[in-house]
C-alpha positions in Angstrom: -9.2 23.7 21.2 -5.6 22.5 21.7 -6.7 20.5 24.7 -9.5 18.8 22.8 -7.1 17.9 20.0 -4.5 16.4 22.4 -7.3 14.4 24.0 -8.5 12.9 20.7 -4.9 12.2 19.6 -4.5 9.8 22.5 -7.5 7.7 21.7 -7.1 4.3 20.1 -9.4 5.1 17.2 -7.3 8.1 16.2 -4.1 6.1 16.4 -5.6 3.3 14.3 -6.6 5.8 11.6 -3.1 7.2 11.5 -1.5 3.8 11.1 -3.8 3.0 8.2 -2.9 6.2 6.5 0.8 5.5 6.7 0.2 2.1 5.1 -1.8 3.5 2.2 0.8 6.2 1.5 3.6 3.6 1.4 2.0 1.5 -1.5 2.7 4.0 -4.3 6.3 4.2 -3.0 6.7 0.4 -3.2 5.3 0.3 -6.7 7.8 3.0 -7.8 10.8 1.5 -6.1 10.3 -2.3 -6.4 8.0 -2.7 -9.4 9.4 0.1 -11.5 6.0 1.5 -12.6 7.5 4.8 -13.8 9.4 3.0 -16.6 6.8 0.7 -18.2 8.0 -0.9 -21.4 4.6 -0.7 -23.1 2.8 1.9 -25.2 -0.9 2.9 -25.1 -3.3 3.4 -22.3 -4.9 0.0 -22.4 -1.6 -1.8 -22.4 -0.4 0.4 -19.5 -3.5 -0.5 -17.5 -3.0 -4.2 -18.1 0.7 -4.0 -17.2 0.0 -2.1 -14.0 -2.8 -4.5 -13.1 -0.4 -7.4 -13.4 2.1 -5.6 -11.1 -0.7 -5.1 -8.5 -1.6 -8.7 -8.8 2.0 -9.7 -8.3 2.2 -7.5 -5.2 -1.0 -9.0 -3.8 0.1 -12.5 -4.5 3.4 -11.9 -2.8 1.6 -10.5 0.3 -0.7 -13.6 0.3 2.3 -16.0 0.2 4.0 -14.1 3.0 0.8 -14.2 5.1 0.4 -18.0 4.5 4.0 -18.5 5.6 3.3 -16.7 8.8 0.1 -18.6 9.4 1.8 -22.0 9.1 4.8 -21.2 11.3 
């Protein structure tokens, strides 16, 4: 069993999946640290959803601009 596990861990597909997982786990951390989602200055569930949606949009827009800068240089 251990030999089979070691063999699959060396494959490109396994490494690719591990890298994606690390990226997904980092997103909530970024929202907490940079976008301060734990301390939202709004009340109510709908307002919180809108506020959080705007923060996600800001993060996506920032990634888009960064990607465009890399593409032009």
